[in-house]
C-alpha positions in Angstrom: 92.5 68.4 81.5 88.9 68.3 82.4 88.4 64.7 81.4 91.1 63.6 83.8 89.9 65.8 86.6 86.4 64.4 86.3 87.8 60.8 86.4 89.8 61.6 89.5 86.7 63.0 91.2 84.6 60.0 90.2 87.0 57.1 90.7 90.0 58.4 92.7 90.1 57.4 96.4 91.7 59.3 99.2 93.5 56.7 101.4 95.2 56.8 104.7 97.7 59.6 105.1 95.7 61.6 102.5 97.2 59.6 99.6 95.3 59.8 96.3 94.7 56.3 94.9 94.0 56.2 91.1 94.8 52.6 90.7 91.4 51.8 89.2 92.2 53.8 86.0 95.8 55.0 85.9 98.5 52.9 87.6 97.2 49.4 88.4 94.2 48.9 86.2 94.6 51.2 83.2 91.8 52.9 81.2 93.5 52.8 77.8 91.0 55.2 76.3 91.8 57.8 79.0 95.5 57.1 78.6 95.2 57.7 74.8 93.7 61.1 75.6 96.5 61.8 78.0 99.1 60.9 75.4 97.4 63.2 72.8 97.4 66.0 75.3 101.1 65.6 76.0 101.7 65.6 72.3 99.8 68.9 72.0 101.6 70.5 74.9 105.0 69.6 73.7 104.4 70.0 70.0 106.8 73.0 69.9 110.0 71.0 71.0 112.0 68.2 69.4 111.6 64.9 71.2 114.0 62.0 70.5 113.1 59.8 73.5 110.5 59.5 76.2 111.8 58.4 79.7 109.9 57.2 82.7 110.4 55.1 85.8 109.0 51.7 86.5 106.3 50.7 87.1 103.5 53.3 87.3 104.8 55.6 84.6 105.2 52.9 81.9 101.7 52.7 80.6 101.2 56.5 80.1 104.7 56.9 78.7 104.3 54.1 76.2 101.1 55.5 74.9 102.5 59.0 74.8 105.6 57.8 72.9 103.2 56.4 70.2 102.0 60.0 69.5 105.5 61.3 69.2 106.6 58.3 67.2 109.7 57.9 69.3 111.1 55.1 71.6 110.2 55.0 75.3 112.8 54.0 77.8 112.1 53.2 81.4 114.4 53.4 84.4 114.5 50.1 86.3 114.4 50.1 90.0 116.8 47.2 90.3 119.6 45.9 88.1 118.7 42.6 86.6 120.9 40.0 85.0 119.6 40.9 81.5 120.9 44.5 81.7 124.5 45.3 81.0 126.9 46.6 83.5 127.2 49.8 81.5 124.4 51.9 83.0 123.5 55.3 84.2 122.3 55.3 87.8 120.6 57.7 90.2 119.1 57.5 93.6 115.4 58.0 94.4 113.7 58.4 97.8 110.2 57.0 97.7 107.9 58.8 100.1 105.2 56.2 99.4 107.4 53.2 100.3 109.7 55.2 102.8 112.9 53.9 101.3 115.7 54.9 99.0 116.6 52.9 95.9 118.8 53.2 92.8 117.4 53.4 89.3 119.3 52.2 86.3 119.1 52.9 82.6 121.4 51.1 80.1 123.8 53.4 78.3 122.7 51.7 75.2 119.4 53.6 75.2 120.3 57.2 76.1 122.8 59.1 74.0 124.6 62.5 74.0 122.6 65.2 72.3 119.2 63.5 72.5 116.2 65.6 73.5 114.3 63.7 76.2 110.8 64.2 77.5 110.2 62.7 80.9 106.7 61.4 81.6 105.3 60.2 84.9 102.0 59.5 86.6 102.6 61.7 89.7 104.7 64.7 90.8 104.7 65.2 94.6 108.1 66.0 96.1 110.1 65.6 92.9 112.5 62.9 93.9 111.8 60.6 90.9 111.7 63.4 88.4 115.1 64.8 89.7 116.6 61.3 89.5 115.5 60.9 85.9 116.8 64.3 85.0 120.2 63.3 86.5 120.3 60.2 84.3 119.5 62.3 81.2 122.3 64.8 82.2 124.8 62.0 82.8 124.0 60.7 79.3 124.9 64.1 77.8 121.3 64.4 76.7 118.9 67.2 77.4 115.6 67.1 79.4 113.3 69.3 77.3 110.4 69.0 79.8 108.3 66.8 82.1 104.8 65.7 81.4 103.0 64.8 84.6 99.5 63.3 84.8 98.8 64.4 88.3 100.7 67.0 90.2 100.2 67.6 94.0 100.9 71.3 93.9 100.7 71.6 97.7 103.9 69.6 98.0 105.9 72.2 96.2 108.1 70.3 93.7 106.4 71.6 90.6 106.9 75.2 91.7 110.6 74.6 92.6 111.2 72.9 89.2 109.5 75.6 87.2 111.4 78.3 89.2 114.6 76.4 88.1 113.6 76.8 84.5 112.3 73.2 84.0 109.3 73.0 81.8 106.7 71.0 83.7 103.3 70.4 82.1 100.8 68.8 84.5 97.3 67.6 83.3 95.6 67.7 86.7 97.0 69.9 89.5 95.7 69.2 92.9 95.8 72.1 95.4 94.3 70.3 98.4 93.6 66.7 99.2 92.1 65.3 102.4 89.7 62.7 103.6 87.7 65.4 105.4 87.6 68.0 102.5 88.1 65.9 99.4 90.0 67.1 96.4 90.4 70.6 95.2 92.1 71.4 91.9 94.6 74.2 91.4 93.2 76.9 89.1 
């Protein structure tokens, strides 16, 4: 998606450890106009499959998933990273390792919101090593639902998860695919 790539080049920042920071427009401060275009693009890309629910993980995926859900006219559910007192004990759980925060945590989704037979589209802001996406897919499977695909705003192709998932038959549609990222050399997109 050219609009997104241009925005990454203009406003994305490469931080310590060659981390791409897009918090000025995607996952801290959100450019709603851009997110609307992202949602429309996911709608176009997944127009050929039935979608009953959109699933993401808190917190960074919520904005883009909510706007995308509007274009599909379906509910959006997000996995919580901690069980709070206002969520029932009847939950699906999965474990995620965060490479950003260097820790493992459990995610939870109330069984009230995912049902057997539902077709679920997973939406997230980044795909790097695939831990969050695989955890969400496990939750969908545990619910007896089906993951029909994953819509990713930015994929770090050089970390390999997208290739692995596609080779396993998982439909992954990424709007910006980064082939190289470094402070010294900048950002190169996968073509």
